[in-house]
C-alpha positions as protocol buffer text, in pm:
chain_id: "A"
residue {
  index: 1
  type: MET
  ca { x: -2061 y: -18669 z: 3011 }
}
residue {
  index: 2
  type: ASN
  ca { x: -2127 y: -18396 z: 3266 }
}
residue {
  index: 3
  type: GLY
  ca { x: -2239 y: -18575 z: 3584 }
}
residue {
  index: 4
  type: GLU
  ca { x: -2341 y: -18251 z: 3753 }
}
residue {
  index: 5
  type: MET
  ca { x: -2573 y: -18160 z: 3468 }
}
residue {
  index: 6
  type: PHE
  ca { x: -2727 y: -18505 z: 3468 }
}
residue {
  index: 7
  type: GLY
  ca { x: -2766 y: -18478 z: 3844 }
}
residue {
  index: 8
  type: ALA
  ca { x: -2962 y: -18157 z: 3792 }
}
residue {
  index: 9
  type: TRP
  ca { x: -3206 y: -18340 z: 3569 }
}
residue {
  index: 10
  type: LEU
  ca { x: -3243 y: -18615 z: 3828 }
}
residue {
  index: 11
  type: ALA
  ca { x: -3317 y: -18351 z: 4091 }
}
residue {
  index: 12
  type: VAL
  ca { x: -3590 y: -18214 z: 3865 }
}
residue {
  index: 13
  type: ALA
  ca { x: -3731 y: -18565 z: 3829 }
}
residue {
  index: 14
  type: ALA
  ca { x: -3735 y: -18611 z: 4207 }
}
residue {
  index: 15
  type: LEU
  ca { x: -3929 y: -18286 z: 4253 }
}
residue {
  index: 16
  type: THR
  ca { x: -4166 y: -18389 z: 3976 }
}
residue {
  index: 17
  type: LEU
  ca { x: -4234 y: -18725 z: 4137 }
}
residue {
  index: 18
  type: ALA
  ca { x: -4308 y: -18564 z: 4472 }
}
residue {
  index: 19
  type: ALA
  ca { x: -4555 y: -18325 z: 4310 }
}
residue {
  index: 20
  type: PHE
  ca { x: -4717 y: -18608 z: 4115 }
}
residue {
  index: 21
  type: ALA
  ca { x: -4757 y: -18808 z: 4433 }
}
residue {
  index: 22
  type: PHE
  ca { x: -4935 y: -18513 z: 4593 }
}
residue {
  index: 23
  type: ALA
  ca { x: -5162 y: -18477 z: 4288 }
}
residue {
  index: 24
  type: VAL
  ca { x: -5251 y: -18846 z: 4283 }
}
residue {
  index: 25
  type: LEU
  ca { x: -5273 y: -18931 z: 4651 }
}
residue {
  index: 26
  type: VAL
  ca { x: -5393 y: -18605 z: 4805 }
}
residue {
  index: 27
  type: MET
  ca { x: -5562 y: -18403 z: 4530 }
}
residue {
  index: 28
  type: LYS
  ca { x: -5685 y: -18725 z: 4363 }
}
residue {
  index: 29
  type: LEU
  ca { x: -5677 y: -18577 z: 4016 }
}
residue {
  index: 30
  type: PRO
  ca { x: -5837 y: -18791 z: 3741 }
}
residue {
  index: 31
  type: ARG
  ca { x: -5613 y: -18930 z: 3469 }
}
residue {
  index: 32
  type: HIS
  ca { x: -5686 y: -18653 z: 3217 }
}
residue {
  index: 33
  type: GLY
  ca { x: -5610 y: -18401 z: 3488 }
}
residue {
  index: 34
  type: LEU
  ca { x: -5281 y: -18570 z: 3560 }
}
residue {
  index: 35
  type: THR
  ca { x: -5180 y: -18536 z: 3197 }
}
residue {
  index: 36
  type: LEU
  ca { x: -5230 y: -18159 z: 3195 }
}
residue {
  index: 37
  type: PHE
  ca { x: -5079 y: -18126 z: 3540 }
}
residue {
  index: 38
  type: GLY
  ca { x: -4773 y: -18323 z: 3433 }
}
residue {
  index: 39
  type: ALA
  ca { x: -4712 y: -18125 z: 3116 }
}
residue {
  index: 40
  type: ALA
  ca { x: -4714 y: -17797 z: 3307 }
}
residue {
  index: 41
  type: LEU
  ca { x: -4519 y: -17933 z: 3601 }
}
residue {
  index: 42
  type: VAL
  ca { x: -4220 y: -18084 z: 3424 }
}
residue {
  index: 43
  type: PHE
  ca { x: -4152 y: -17785 z: 3203 }
}
residue {
  index: 44
  type: GLY
  ca { x: -4188 y: -17554 z: 3502 }
}
residue {
  index: 45
  type: LEU
  ca { x: -3950 y: -17752 z: 3719 }
}
residue {
  index: 46
  type: ALA
  ca { x: -3702 y: -17792 z: 3434 }
}
residue {
  index: 47
  type: GLY
  ca { x: -3697 y: -17419 z: 3389 }
}
residue {
  index: 48
  type: TYR
  ca { x: -3632 y: -17372 z: 3759 }
}
residue {
  index: 49
  type: ALA
  ca { x: -3351 y: -17627 z: 3755 }
}
residue {
  index: 50
  type: TRP
  ca { x: -3171 y: -17462 z: 3464 }
}
residue {
  index: 51
  type: GLN
  ca { x: -3256 y: -17095 z: 3494 }
}
residue {
  index: 52
  type: GLY
  ca { x: -3444 y: -17046 z: 3819 }
}
residue {
  index: 53
  type: SER
  ca { x: -3371 y: -16759 z: 4056 }
}
residue {
  index: 54
  type: PRO
  ca { x: -3551 y: -16807 z: 4390 }
}
residue {
  index: 55
  type: GLY
  ca { x: -3506 y: -16442 z: 4487 }
}
residue {
  index: 56
  type: VAL
  ca { x: -3666 y: -16302 z: 4172 }
}
residue {
  index: 57
  type: PRO
  ca { x: -4046 y: -16264 z: 4169 }
}
residue {
  index: 58
  type: SER
  ca { x: -4234 y: -16436 z: 3891 }
}
residue {
  index: 59
  type: ALA
  ca { x: -4383 y: -16247 z: 3599 }
}
residue {
  index: 60
  type: PRO
  ca { x: -4623 y: -16343 z: 3318 }
}
residue {
  index: 61
  type: LYS
  ca { x: -4450 y: -16439 z: 2992 }
}
residue {
  index: 62
  type: ALA
  ca { x: -4572 y: -16465 z: 2637 }
}
residue {
  index: 63
  type: GLN
  ca { x: -4624 y: -16811 z: 2495 }
}
residue {
  index: 64
  type: ALA
  ca { x: -4343 y: -16764 z: 2243 }
}
residue {
  index: 65
  type: GLN
  ca { x: -4099 y: -16683 z: 2521 }
}
residue {
  index: 66
  type: GLN
  ca { x: -4214 y: -16984 z: 2723 }
}
residue {
  index: 67
  type: LEU
  ca { x: -4164 y: -17212 z: 2423 }
}
residue {
  index: 68
  type: GLY
  ca { x: -3820 y: -17062 z: 2371 }
}
residue {
  index: 69
  type: GLU
  ca { x: -3727 y: -17133 z: 2733 }
}
residue {
  index: 70
  type: GLN
  ca { x: -3851 y: -17491 z: 2698 }
}
residue {
  index: 71
  type: GLY
  ca { x: -3639 y: -17530 z: 2387 }
}
residue {
  index: 72
  type: GLU
  ca { x: -3338 y: -17386 z: 2567 }
}
residue {
  index: 73
  type: GLU
  ca { x: -3383 y: -17639 z: 2848 }
}
residue {
  index: 74
  type: MET
  ca { x: -3414 y: -17926 z: 2602 }
}
residue {
  index: 75
  type: VAL
  ca { x: -3099 y: -17827 z: 2413 }
}
residue {
  index: 76
  type: GLU
  ca { x: -2889 y: -17766 z: 2722 }
}
residue {
  index: 77
  type: GLY
  ca { x: -3007 y: -18085 z: 2893 }
}
residue {
  index: 78
  type: ARG
  ca { x: -2919 y: -18296 z: 2590 }
}
residue {
  index: 79
  type: ALA
  ca { x: -2589 y: -18124 z: 2515 }
}
residue {
  index: 80
  type: ALA
  ca { x: -2478 y: -18178 z: 2877 }
}
residue {
  index: 81
  type: LEU
  ca { x: -2453 y: -18551 z: 2801 }
}
residue {
  index: 82
  type: PHE
  ca { x: -2204 y: -18507 z: 2519 }
}
residue {
  index: 83
  type: ASP
  ca { x: -1848 y: -18378 z: 2487 }
}
residue {
  index: 84
  type: ARG
  ca { x: -1854 y: -18228 z: 2139 }
}
residue {
  index: 85
  type: THR
  ca { x: -1653 y: -17919 z: 2062 }
}
residue {
  index: 86
  type: ARG
  ca { x: -1822 y: -17879 z: 1724 }
}
residue {
  index: 87
  type: PRO
  ca { x: -2155 y: -18057 z: 1655 }
}
residue {
  index: 88
  type: PRO
  ca { x: -2254 y: -18096 z: 1289 }
}
residue {
  index: 89
  type: ASP
  ca { x: -2407 y: -17791 z: 1123 }
}
residue {
  index: 90
  type: TYR
  ca { x: -2755 y: -17943 z: 1098 }
}
residue {
  index: 91
  type: LEU
  ca { x: -2762 y: -18001 z: 1474 }
}
residue {
  index: 92
  type: VAL
  ca { x: -2640 y: -17649 z: 1548 }
}
residue {
  index: 93
  type: THR
  ca { x: -2910 y: -17498 z: 1326 }
}
residue {
  index: 94
  type: SER
  ca { x: -3187 y: -17721 z: 1463 }
}
residue {
  index: 95
  type: ASP
  ca { x: -3084 y: -17622 z: 1814 }
}
residue {
  index: 96
  type: ALA
  ca { x: -3126 y: -17259 z: 1713 }
}
residue {
  index: 97
  type: PHE
  ca { x: -3483 y: -17338 z: 1602 }
}
residue {
  index: 98
  type: ALA
  ca { x: -3551 y: -17527 z: 1927 }
}
residue {
  index: 99
  type: ARG
  ca { x: -3425 y: -17236 z: 2136 }
}
residue {
  index: 100
  type: GLN
  ca { x: -3693 y: -17023 z: 1965 }
}
residue {
  index: 101
  type: GLY
  ca { x: -3962 y: -17280 z: 2043 }
}
residue {
  index: 102
  type: ARG
  ca { x: -3984 y: -17376 z: 1674 }
}
residue {
  index: 103
  type: PHE
  ca { x: -3985 y: -17749 z: 1743 }
}
residue {
  index: 104
  type: GLY
  ca { x: -4146 y: -17847 z: 1412 }
}
residue {
  index: 105
  type: ASP
  ca { x: -3875 y: -17666 z: 1216 }
}
residue {
  index: 106
  type: ALA
  ca { x: -3609 y: -17822 z: 1438 }
}
residue {
  index: 107
  type: ALA
  ca { x: -3750 y: -18170 z: 1382 }
}
residue {
  index: 108
  type: GLY
  ca { x: -3771 y: -18122 z: 1005 }
}
residue {
  index: 109
  type: LEU
  ca { x: -3410 y: -18013 z: 982 }
}
residue {
  index: 110
  type: LEU
  ca { x: -3296 y: -18300 z: 1204 }
}
residue {
  index: 111
  type: GLN
  ca { x: -3478 y: -18554 z: 988 }
}
residue {
  index: 112
  type: LYS
  ca { x: -3297 y: -18424 z: 681 }
}
residue {
  index: 113
  type: GLY
  ca { x: -2960 y: -18417 z: 856 }
}
residue {
  index: 114
  type: LEU
  ca { x: -2996 y: -18767 z: 992 }
}
residue {
  index: 115
  type: LYS
  ca { x: -3038 y: -18907 z: 643 }
}
residue {
  index: 116
  type: ASP
  ca { x: -2670 y: -18828 z: 591 }
}
residue {
  index: 117
  type: ASN
  ca { x: -2572 y: -18898 z: 953 }
}
residue {
  index: 118
  type: PRO
  ca { x: -2773 y: -19208 z: 1050 }
}
residue {
  index: 119
  type: ASN
  ca { x: -2536 y: -19304 z: 1332 }
}
residue {
  index: 120
  type: ASP
  ca { x: -2540 y: -18968 z: 1509 }
}
residue {
  index: 121
  type: LEU
  ca { x: -2672 y: -19061 z: 1854 }
}
residue {
  index: 122
  type: GLU
  ca { x: -2707 y: -18700 z: 1964 }
}
residue {
  index: 123
  type: GLY
  ca { x: -2897 y: -18615 z: 1647 }
}
residue {
  index: 124
  type: TRP
  ca { x: -3155 y: -18888 z: 1710 }
}
residue {
  index: 125
  type: LEU
  ca { x: -3187 y: -18783 z: 2072 }
}
residue {
  index: 126
  type: ALA
  ca { x: -3239 y: -18422 z: 1961 }
}
residue {
  index: 127
  type: LEU
  ca { x: -3506 y: -18539 z: 1717 }
}
residue {
  index: 128
  type: GLY
  ca { x: -3692 y: -18727 z: 1990 }
}
residue {
  index: 129
  type: LEU
  ca { x: -3692 y: -18420 z: 2212 }
}
residue {
  index: 130
  type: ALA
  ca { x: -3799 y: -18190 z: 1926 }
}
residue {
  index: 131
  type: LEU
  ca { x: -4089 y: -18419 z: 1838 }
}
residue {
  index: 132
  type: VAL
  ca { x: -4204 y: -18424 z: 2200 }
}
residue {
  index: 133
  type: GLY
  ca { x: -4184 y: -18046 z: 2210 }
}
residue {
  index: 134
  type: HIS
  ca { x: -4375 y: -18017 z: 1882 }
}
residue {
  index: 135
  type: ALA
  ca { x: -4650 y: -18240 z: 2029 }
}
residue {
  index: 136
  type: ASP
  ca { x: -4686 y: -18011 z: 2333 }
}
residue {
  index: 137
  type: GLY
  ca { x: -4508 y: -18253 z: 2563 }
}
residue {
  index: 138
  type: PHE
  ca { x: -4677 y: -18575 z: 2454 }
}
residue {
  index: 139
  type: VAL
  ca { x: -4490 y: -18885 z: 2340 }
}
residue {
  index: 140
  type: THR
  ca { x: -4571 y: -18967 z: 1979 }
}
residue {
  index: 141
  type: PRO
  ca { x: -4478 y: -19291 z: 1797 }
}
residue {
  index: 142
  type: ALA
  ca { x: -4228 y: -19091 z: 1591 }
}
residue {
  index: 143
  type: ALA
  ca { x: -4061 y: -18965 z: 1910 }
}
residue {
  index: 144
  type: VAL
  ca { x: -4042 y: -19321 z: 2049 }
}
residue {
  index: 145
  type: GLN
  ca { x: -3881 y: -19434 z: 1724 }
}
residue {
  index: 146
  type: ALA
  ca { x: -3623 y: -19153 z: 1739 }
}
residue {
  index: 147
  type: PHE
  ca { x: -3530 y: -19236 z: 2098 }
}
residue {
  index: 148
  type: GLY
  ca { x: -3513 y: -19601 z: 1999 }
}
residue {
  index: 149
  type: ARG
  ca { x: -3267 y: -19525 z: 1719 }
}
residue {
  index: 150
  type: ALA
  ca { x: -3048 y: -19332 z: 1964 }
}
residue {
  index: 151
  type: ASP
  ca { x: -3056 y: -19618 z: 2211 }
}
residue {
  index: 152
  type: ALA
  ca { x: -2971 y: -19874 z: 1943 }
}
residue {
  index: 153
  type: ILE
  ca { x: -2659 y: -19678 z: 1846 }
}
residue {
  index: 154
  type: ASN
  ca { x: -2523 y: -19693 z: 2201 }
}
residue {
  index: 155
  type: PRO
  ca { x: -2733 y: -19884 z: 2459 }
}
residue {
  index: 156
  type: ARG
  ca { x: -2488 y: -19783 z: 2733 }
}
residue {
  index: 157
  type: HIS
  ca { x: -2564 y: -19414 z: 2691 }
}
residue {
  index: 158
  type: PRO
  ca { x: -2841 y: -19304 z: 2932 }
}
residue {
  index: 159
  type: GLY
  ca { x: -2980 y: -19017 z: 2724 }
}
residue {
  index: 160
  type: ALA
  ca { x: -3246 y: -19191 z: 2516 }
}
residue {
  index: 161
  type: ALA
  ca { x: -3400 y: -19391 z: 2800 }
}
residue {
  index: 162
  type: TYR
  ca { x: -3378 y: -19108 z: 3049 }
}
residue {
  index: 163
  type: PHE
  ca { x: -3542 y: -18843 z: 2832 }
}
residue {
  index: 164
  type: LEU
  ca { x: -3803 y: -19086 z: 2698 }
}
residue {
  index: 165
  type: GLY
  ca { x: -3897 y: -19172 z: 3056 }
}
residue {
  index: 166
  type: ASN
  ca { x: -3902 y: -18804 z: 3142 }
}
residue {
  index: 167
  type: ALA
  ca { x: -4134 y: -18735 z: 2847 }
}
residue {
  index: 168
  type: TYR
  ca { x: -4370 y: -19011 z: 2959 }
}
residue {
  index: 169
  type: LEU
  ca { x: -4372 y: -18866 z: 3309 }
}
residue {
  index: 170
  type: GLN
  ca { x: -4442 y: -18520 z: 3168 }
}
residue {
  index: 171
  type: SER
  ca { x: -4746 y: -18652 z: 2980 }
}
residue {
  index: 172
  type: GLY
  ca { x: -4885 y: -18833 z: 3284 }
}
residue {
  index: 173
  type: GLU
  ca { x: -4794 y: -19187 z: 3170 }
}
residue {
  index: 174
  type: ILE
  ca { x: -4646 y: -19289 z: 3504 }
}
residue {
  index: 175
  type: VAL
  ca { x: -4623 y: -19663 z: 3444 }
}
residue {
  index: 176
  type: ALA
  ca { x: -4452 y: -19615 z: 3107 }
}
residue {
  index: 177
  type: ALA
  ca { x: -4202 y: -19376 z: 3267 }
}
residue {
  index: 178
  type: ARG
  ca { x: -4130 y: -19627 z: 3543 }
}
residue {
  index: 179
  type: ASN
  ca { x: -4077 y: -19912 z: 3298 }
}
residue {
  index: 180
  type: VAL
  ca { x: -3834 y: -19715 z: 3081 }
}
residue {
  index: 181
  type: TRP
  ca { x: -3635 y: -19591 z: 3380 }
}
residue {
  index: 182
  type: LYS
  ca { x: -3634 y: -19936 z: 3540 }
}
residue {
  index: 183
  type: GLY
  ca { x: -3485 y: -20078 z: 3221 }
}
residue {
  index: 184
  type: LEU
  ca { x: -3217 y: -19808 z: 3221 }
}
residue {
  index: 185
  type: LEU
  ca { x: -3140 y: -19880 z: 3585 }
}
residue {
  index: 186
  type: GLU
  ca { x: -3103 y: -20253 z: 3524 }
}
residue {
  index: 187
  type: ARG
  ca { x: -2846 y: -20204 z: 3250 }
}
residue {
  index: 188
  type: SER
  ca { x: -2655 y: -19918 z: 3413 }
}
residue {
  index: 189
  type: PRO
  ca { x: -2304 y: -19996 z: 3545 }
}
residue {
  index: 190
  type: PRO
  ca { x: -2274 y: -20013 z: 3926 }
}
residue {
  index: 191
  type: ASP
  ca { x: -2058 y: -19700 z: 3928 }
}
residue {
  index: 192
  type: ALA
  ca { x: -2273 y: -19494 z: 3690 }
}
residue {
  index: 193
  type: PRO
  ca { x: -2307 y: -19139 z: 3830 }
}
residue {
  index: 194
  type: TRP
  ca { x: -2680 y: -19134 z: 3763 }
}
residue {
  index: 195
  type: ARG
  ca { x: -2758 y: -19472 z: 3918 }
}
residue {
  index: 196
  type: GLU
  ca { x: -2834 y: -19363 z: 4276 }
}
residue {
  index: 197
  type: GLY
  ca { x: -3069 y: -19083 z: 4177 }
}
residue {
  index: 198
  type: LEU
  ca { x: -3240 y: -19295 z: 3913 }
}
residue {
  index: 199
  type: ALA
  ca { x: -3294 y: -19580 z: 4161 }
}
residue {
  index: 200
  type: ALA
  ca { x: -3461 y: -19337 z: 4400 }
}
residue {
  index: 201
  type: ASP
  ca { x: -3688 y: -19209 z: 4122 }
}
residue {
  index: 202
  type: VAL
  ca { x: -3790 y: -19562 z: 4022 }
}
residue {
  index: 203
  type: ALA
  ca { x: -3866 y: -19645 z: 4386 }
}
residue {
  index: 204
  type: ARG
  ca { x: -4086 y: -19334 z: 4415 }
}
residue {
  index: 205
  type: LEU
  ca { x: -4273 y: -19428 z: 4101 }
}
residue {
  index: 206
  type: ASP
  ca { x: -4323 y: -19784 z: 4228 }
}
residue {
  index: 207
  type: ASP
  ca { x: -4464 y: -19646 z: 4553 }
}
residue {
  index: 208
  type: MET
  ca { x: -4689 y: -19403 z: 4367 }
}
residue {
  index: 209
  type: ILE
  ca { x: -4827 y: -19678 z: 4143 }
}
residue {
  index: 210
  type: ALA
  ca { x: -4889 y: -19908 z: 4440 }
}
residue {
  index: 211
  type: ARG
  ca { x: -5083 y: -19636 z: 4622 }
}
residue {
  index: 212
  type: ALA
  ca { x: -5291 y: -19523 z: 4324 }
}
residue {
  index: 213
  type: PRO
  ca { x: -5504 y: -19797 z: 4158 }
}
residue {
  index: 214
  type: MET
  ca { x: -5596 y: -19555 z: 3877 }
}
residue {
  index: 215
  type: LEU
  ca { x: -5235 y: -19569 z: 3755 }
}
residue {
  index: 216
  type: GLN
  ca { x: -5229 y: -19947 z: 3738 }
}
residue {
  index: 217
  type: GLY
  ca { x: -5456 y: -19941 z: 3434 }
}
residue {
  index: 218
  type: GLN
  ca { x: -5212 y: -19736 z: 3227 }
}
């Protein structure tokens, strides 16, 4: 596992939480506004974390290109958690679809490939991410099931819980994100490289929920 890559994702989460706190406590966005705000925010911050260049001015991009960048971020973020010199062909091809923003095609291919590779943790994690992407950033029951299959294969691996929590956060489901990340924190080894950053994120979410009664009904 690449600790630096995982640290980059935790840094994105920290920035996301700070922005969410501002939206809830200062801007006082309603819940439906938080959902839209979250979907735009997480993908934007993820893009900055992976490909951002502070010195380069922004420019408008076509939707297809934006989807492709989101897919690139998803693939790279997931792959950073695995040391595989040669993933199976179905995963390589589905990643190619995801990099083009073709999340539905990626998910379909992954579902077929997983029938012959039911114990491929990375494949199930890729499916969960593809399903979230296909649903425009929202967490569907099928995505939850895919992340659950990945977690069942290896409960010690942080990928399923981390990216599920991140998807909940993206869709504005703050309490669900906190609960998933809290569970990951509780079962993480004391020396896990992600533990410190994850603990800080859970603490920020706890503080946000305590300060915003509207979140307590989620």
